[in-house]
C-alpha positions, 0 to 999 in steps of 0.5 A: 237354117238351124244355124240362123235360128241359133244365132237369132237366139244368141242375139236375143239373149245378148240383147237382154244384157246390153243396153249401152248405158247404165245411166239411161237403163230403165231398171237402174233408173227405177231402183235408184234411191233408198230402200228397206227390205225384209224377208227370210232364207231357209238353209239346208237344215230347214232353219229359217233365217230372218233378213232385214236390209237398208240400202241406197242405189245410185250411179257412181263416179265411174259411170257404174251403178252401186248399191250399198247398205247394211244387212241384219242376217239372223243375229249377224250384221253386215255391210254390203256392196253391189257394183254393176258395170258395163264391160265395153269390150264385151258390151255386157253388164257385169256385177261385183259383190262384197260383204263384211268378212269376205276377203275378195269380191265375187263376180257375177254374170248379169242378165238385165231387162227393164224390170229384172236383173238375174245374177249367177256365179259358180260357188263351192262346186255349185251356183249362187243365183240372185234375181231381183224383179220390180213388181209395182212399187216393190223389188222382190229379191230371190236368192238360191244357193245350189251346192254339189249334187244340185242340193239347195243349200239356201233359198228365200225371198226378200221384199224391198220397198222404197223409202219415201 
């Protein structure tokens, strides 16, 4: 009976990530369009870093979902790109992230529901976590970078509003 319970839990967790088609997924439909985001992150020294983003999200030519835009991170400007794909072999969503100055993109594991996407990836002996949650007409993004020893190196929120 214990094995059955564990199997059911894994089946439920897997269903959060697989929906069969990016084009028809409610989360991707809801965030398609042009957005503006503002917020701040706090680093390990307690310094607050303001962030402003403008981006556009759409189904791409390969049948994935792309988010592309520009970000002002404190005094630095960046271009960025998130690309979500459905891995047909595993039937799970995957996400690739890149921004100006990176040599290679970062691969994220994805948990997806109708109103939220959670992304995680190991980085520098720790973990980077990104959570975007739809709340009415806004998209609230949380970012946490945890280093070795479970020390939070970066933490904050960016609130996005759809352009009219």
